[in-house]
C-alpha positions, 0 to 999 in steps of 0.5 A: 791429685789427677783423677782420670776417666777410670775412677775405679783404677784411680782409687783402687789403692785404697782397697789394696791398702786395707786388704794389706792390713787385713792380710797381716791380721789374718796371720794372728789369732784374734778374738771377735771383740778385737776384730771388731775394734780393728775393723772400726778404728783402723780398717774403716778409718784408712779412707776417711781423709780421701772420702772427705774430698772425693766421691769414691766409686761405689764399686770400690766401697763394695770391694772394701766391704767384701774384704772386711766381711771375709775378715770378720767371718774368719777367713784364713789365707785362702779359706773363706768362711760362711757369712751368716749375715749380709754386711749391710745388716752388720752395719746396723746399730747393735740395738737392732741386731747389727754390729755398728760397722760403717756403710762406707758409701753412706759415710763417704756421702756424709763427709762430702755433705759436711764439706758442702755445708761449709760452702753454705755457711762459712762464707768468710773462709778461703775455701768458700772464696775460691770455689765461689769465684771459680764455680758459682760467682753469680749464684749460690752453692745450692743453685750452682751448676757443674760448669765447664771442665770441673775438677773431680773435687767439685763434682764430688761436692755436687754429688752430696748437695742433694743430701744437704738440700734434703736435710736443711730448711730455710730460716725465713728472715726478711724474705729477700732471698728465699723463694717461697714456691721452690725452697724448702722452708716448711716442716711438712710438704707444701700442699696446694691442692689439698687441705692446708692447716688453719695456722699455715696461710701458705696461699696468702704468702704465695700470692704476695 
């Protein structure tokens, strides 16, 4: 797939496909419970495959959320009903007052982070070997740079790398590859100028 400079134009077909489905559903009398199921299992599932590969522009995600909001609150043809709650709140779990709908932008980043994690863990896969040879032959994925003339898939994977870094920690083994002063390997922030728990001899490790 060739992705041009205008990412919004490239991925607008995703929004149009979902909008077409919603238009068909609007012609029928459907209860709120069925609408919830259709939104969760059909409409929000349409872009799943594409979101696992590409970083969909946030504007496209917002546009999809808008049309889903219109459908949820009961839009009939061109008549728009009152939205009694923001879509962001509807994405909260039901136990805290939401409906459990997906935040599509966050879902997109989560899928990309899952793919990026494969470049950290699955080093015997063809996926890893190709990207390793092309983009980070002398380093690791977590330290790789954008490189020259990168594909949009690679740019998308790098956009989710911060999520991987924020949610992962090094398991200290022989200490040959871990960088004590820069890699995340403790369960709390490194404190060099404050009090350090007695069972954390961090200063001794850094001096070594």
